[in-house]
C-alpha positions in Angstrom: 6.1 -10.6 27.2 5.5 -13.2 29.9 5.3 -16.7 28.7 5.0 -19.9 31.3 7.5 -22.1 29.9 7.5 -25.9 29.4 10.2 -27.9 31.1 11.2 -29.6 28.0 12.7 -27.4 25.7 11.6 -28.8 22.7 8.4 -27.7 23.9 8.6 -24.1 24.0 9.4 -23.8 20.1 6.2 -21.8 19.9 6.9 -19.5 22.3 10.7 -19.0 20.8 8.9 -18.6 17.8 6.8 -15.7 19.1 9.6 -13.9 20.3 11.2 -14.0 16.8 8.3 -12.6 15.2 8.3 -10.0 18.0 12.1 -9.3 17.4 12.0 -9.4 13.4 8.9 -6.9 13.9 10.9 -4.5 15.5 14.0 -4.9 13.1 11.5 -4.5 10.2 9.9 -0.9 11.9 13.6 0.5 12.1 14.7 -0.5 8.7 11.5 1.3 7.5 12.1 4.4 9.3 15.7 4.3 7.6 14.6 3.5 4.2 12.0 6.4 4.3 14.6 8.9 5.1 17.3 7.7 2.6 17.2 4.4 1.0 21.0 3.9 1.4 22.6 0.1 0.2 23.0 -1.1 4.0 19.3 0.4 4.9 17.8 -1.5 1.8 19.7 -4.6 2.5 18.6 -4.6 6.3 14.8 -4.1 5.1 15.2 -6.9 2.8 16.8 -9.2 5.1 13.9 -8.0 8.0 11.4 -8.5 5.6 12.3 -12.3 4.5 13.2 -13.3 8.4 9.6 -12.4 9.0 7.8 -13.9 6.1 10.0 -17.2 7.0 8.5 -16.8 11.0 5.0 -16.2 9.5 5.6 -19.6 7.5 6.2 -21.3 10.6 3.4 -19.8 12.2 1.1 -21.2 9.5 2.2 -24.8 10.3 1.1 -24.8 13.8 -2.3 -23.1 12.8 -1.8 -19.5 13.2 -2.6 -17.9 9.6 -1.3 -14.3 9.4 -4.0 -12.5 7.7 -4.3 -11.3 3.9 -3.3 -7.8 4.4 -0.2 -8.6 6.8 0.9 -11.3 3.8 0.4 -8.6 1.0 2.1 -5.8 2.7 5.3 -8.1 3.3 5.0 -9.7 -0.2 4.9 -5.9 -1.7 8.2 -5.2 -0.1 10.6 -7.3 -1.9 9.5 -6.8 -5.5 9.6 -2.9 -4.3 13.4 -3.0 -2.9 15.2 -5.5 -5.2 15.9 -3.4 -8.6 17.4 -0.7 -6.0 19.3 -3.4 -4.3 20.4 -5.1 -7.9 21.4 -1.4 -9.0 23.5 -0.6 -5.4 25.4 -3.9 -5.9 26.1 -3.3 -9.8 27.1 0.2 -9.3 29.6 -1.0 -6.3 31.0 -3.3 -8.6 31.5 -1.0 -11.5 33.1 1.4 -9.4 35.9 -1.3 -8.5 36.6 -2.2 -12.0 40.1 -0.5 -13.1 39.7 3.3 -14.0 40.9 2.8 -17.8 38.2 0.1 -18.7 36.5 1.1 -22.0 33.1 1.9 -21.7 33.3 2.3 -17.5 32.5 6.1 -17.4 29.3 5.4 -19.6 28.3 2.0 -17.6 28.7 3.9 -14.1 26.8 6.8 -15.2 23.9 4.4 -16.1 23.8 3.0 -13.2 23.9 6.4 -11.6 21.1 7.5 -13.1 19.4 4.2 -12.8 20.1 4.4 -8.6 18.7 7.5 -8.4 15.5 7.1 -10.1 14.7 3.9 -8.0 15.5 5.8 -4.8 12.9 8.3 -5.4 10.6 5.6 -6.2 11.5 3.4 -3.2 11.2 6.6 -1.0 7.7 7.6 -2.4 6.0 4.3 -2.2 7.8 3.5 1.6 6.3 6.7 3.0 2.6 5.3 2.1 3.6 2.2 4.0 1.0 1.4 6.8 3.0 0.7 9.8 0.4 0.7 12.2 -1.4 -2.4 10.0 1.6 -4.4 9.9 1.7 -4.0 13.6 -2.0 -5.1 14.2 -1.1 -8.0 11.8 1.8 -9.4 13.8 0.0 -8.8 17.0 -3.0 -10.7 15.9 -0.7 -13.7 14.7 1.4 -13.6 18.3 -2.0 -13.8 20.2 -2.9 -16.8 18.0 0.2 -18.6 18.9 0.6 -17.4 22.3 -3.3 -19.0 22.5 -2.2 -22.3 21.2 0.7 -22.4 23.3 -1.3 -21.9 26.6 -2.3 -25.2 26.5 0.4 -27.8 27.9 -1.6 -30.7 25.6 -1.0 -28.9 22.7 3.0 -28.1 22.7 4.3 -32.0 21.8 2.4 -31.5 18.3 3.2 -28.1 17.9 6.9 -28.6 18.2 6.7 -31.8 16.1 5.2 -29.8 13.4 7.9 -27.2 13.7 10.4 -29.8 13.5 8.7 -31.0 10.3 8.5 -27.5 8.6 12.2 -27.4 9.3 12.6 -31.1 7.6 10.7 -30.2 4.4 12.7 -27.1 4.0 15.8 -29.4 4.4 14.8 -31.6 1.9 13.5 -28.7 -0.6 17.2 -27.3 -0.1 18.7 -30.8 -1.0 16.6 -31.0 -4.2 17.5 -27.8 -5.3 21.2 -28.0 -4.7 21.3 -31.5 -6.9 19.8 -29.4 -9.5 21.9 -26.5 -9.2 23.8 -25.9 -12.9 26.4 -23.1 -13.7 24.4 -23.2 -17.3 21.4 -22.2 -15.8 21.6 -19.3 -13.5 18.1 -19.4 -12.6 18.6 -22.8 -10.9 21.1 -21.4 -8.6 19.1 -18.1 -7.8 16.4 -20.5 -6.8 18.5 -22.5 -4.6 19.7 -19.2 -2.9 16.2 -18.1 -2.2 15.6 -21.7 -0.5 18.6 -21.7 1.3 17.1 -18.0 2.9 14.0 -19.7 3.8 15.3 -22.7 5.4 18.4 -20.8 7.2 15.9 -17.8 8.8 13.6 -20.7 9.8 16.6 -22.1 11.8 17.6 -18.8 13.1 14.1 -18.1 14.2 14.0 -21.6 16.4 17.5 -21.2 17.2 17.1 -21.3 20.6 15.3 -24.6 20.9 17.4 -26.5 18.5 21.0 -27.9 19.7 24.2 -26.6 18.3 24.0 -28.2 15.0 21.5 -25.7 14.4 23.7 -22.9 14.5 26.3 -25.0 12.7 23.9 -25.4 10.0 23.1 -21.9 9.5 26.7 -21.1 9.1 26.9 -23.7 6.4 23.9 -22.3 4.9 24.8 -18.4 4.8 28.3 -19.3 3.2 26.6 -21.1 0.4 24.2 -18.4 0.2 26.9 -15.6 0.0 28.5 -17.6 -2.7 25.3 -17.8 -4.6 24.5 -14.3 -4.0 28.0 -13.3 -5.9 26.9 -15.6 -8.8 23.5 -13.6 -8.9 24.8 -10.4 -8.9 27.4 -11.0 -11.4 24.6 -12.4 -13.8 22.3 -9.4 -13.6 24.8 -7.0 -14.0 26.0 -8.9 -17.3 22.4 -9.4 -18.7 22.1 -5.5 -17.7 25.3 -4.5 -19.5 24.6 -6.5 -22.5 21.1 -4.9 -22.8 22.4 -1.4 -22.6 25.4 -2.2 -25.0 22.6 -3.4 -27.8 22.3 0.6 -28.0 25.7 1.9 -26.7 28.2 0.3 -28.9 30.8 1.6 -26.6 29.8 -0.9 -23.7 30.2 -3.8 -25.8 33.8 -4.9 -24.9 32.7 -4.2 -21.2 29.8 -6.3 -21.8 31.7 -9.0 -22.8 34.0 -8.9 -20.2 31.4 -8.9 -17.2 29.8 -11.8 -19.2 33.3 -13.6 -18.5 33.3 -13.0 -15.2 29.6 -14.0 -15.0 30.2 -17.5 -16.5 33.4 -17.9 -13.9 30.8 -16.6 -11.2 28.3 -19.7 -12.1 30.7 -22.1 -12.2 32.0 -21.2 -8.7 28.3 -21.1 -7.2 27.4 -24.5 -8.8 30.6 -26.3 -7.6 30.2 -24.7 -4.1 26.4 -26.2 -4.3 27.8 -29.7 -5.4 30.3 -30.0 -2.7 28.4 -28.4 0.3 27.3 -30.7 3.0 24.2 -29.9 4.7 23.7 -31.6 8.4 20.3 -32.2 9.4 20.7 -30.3 12.5 18.3 -32.5 14.8 19.9 -36.1 13.9 20.1 -36.4 17.2 16.1 -36.0 18.0 14.9 -37.7 14.8 16.7 -40.1 12.6 16.1 -38.2 9.3 14.3 -35.4 8.0 12.3 -37.8 5.6 10.9 -39.3 8.9 9.2 -36.2 9.5 7.7 -35.4 6.2 
């Protein structure tokens, strides 16, 4: 792709966004091919990440007036709900397999997760085999064409760059709002914070080439907190699932209680990490505060 870049790095934000979208499209295509053959844990994870990254980049495109068509939004919107149950099952099984071999009820829980995983893998392979990759390619190409048309006018570039900075500011503020609401007694509040962190982090990554080094530093802090909250979410989901199965399988009750204690500890650790996190506004040298860009 040949782009006539502006002399001011900040004004190249849309060009950088186009390149990020193209890179994420290719990452998603490769991940789709892998999961269509065999949805192994790493492949499912790669496809979920590529989907979220592309969604985040498309949201940035909408900010500057390039609207992804409804078919593209629908395709991406269907991937995560399709993959999430399998991803949760993968993580839960790996956690269970790491428990002490003499743990009461372990064999039964492991078998239940293995059966669930096999069923979900078959379902994912069937649904992904029908995924229309050419339609996805056409949708992304149409969007990048819109972006390039906007970028072609020198007069547009300062306003487009300002709009993208504003979008980052909105994400920064939303993370801070959710961070203040995070509570160990409400696991969903930690999960919502984690999803917001992802959106912000992937937006920073999409524009990394035109952000100061603080942008990369902020992304790293977000990733660390995201991992901490991811552990809390996984522990909560595993405990909830074990409790559900234990209602009909009494041998699992003791193990379900143990997993609940682990989940409670993970929620407390996640809430503490959220409270202590210091998320620096990465554009402080360019703008006073994110509030000024709202």
